[in-house]
C-alpha positions, 0 to 999 in steps of 0.5 A, spaced: 500 500 500 503 506 498 504 511 503 499 516 501 493 511 500 495 509 508 495 517 510 489 519 507 485 513 510 489 514 517 487 521 517 479 519 515 479 514 520 481 519 525 475 524 523 470 520 523 472 516 531 473 525 533 467 526 529 470 532 526 467 533 518 472 535 514 469 542 512 472 545 518 479 541 517 485 547 516 491 541 515 491 533 517 497 529 515 500 522 518 507 522 521 510 516 520 516 517 525 511 518 531 506 513 528 500 519 528 495 524 526 496 530 526 489 535 525 488 543 525 481 545 525 478 551 523 476 553 531 484 552 532 484 545 536 491 541 534 489 534 535 495 529 536 492 522 535 497 516 536 494 510 531 492 504 536 491 509 542 484 511 545 480 517 545 481 521 551 476 526 550 472 529 543 473 536 541 467 541 542 463 544 536 466 551 538 473 547 538 472 545 531 468 550 527 472 556 531 463 559 531 460 561 538 454 558 540 449 564 539 445 565 545 437 568 545 436 575 545 430 578 550 426 584 549 427 588 556 421 593 558 425 596 562 431 597 558 428 598 552 432 594 549 435 587 547 438 583 552 441 577 554 438 572 559 445 571 562 446 579 563 438 579 567 440 574 572 444 577 577 449 573 581 451 574 589 
């Protein structure tokens, strides 16, 4: 088997194992010396996966895509503007 085909196969398997869609990958390569796959996502997360080892923690969608989740805004009559629910709650 060619090394190009082997590395592409290992990269695809690693992406599937971590649940990372291919469109969110900035770069990926297979390192033969350390026998590991290195993936950099759009969110800036660098994943180094040694072939044959188990997955300890899967990245979140924010780490994969780089987009922060949107909070729903509510209308405040007192402030006469839209505001996040978390801003309305006061912590003591």
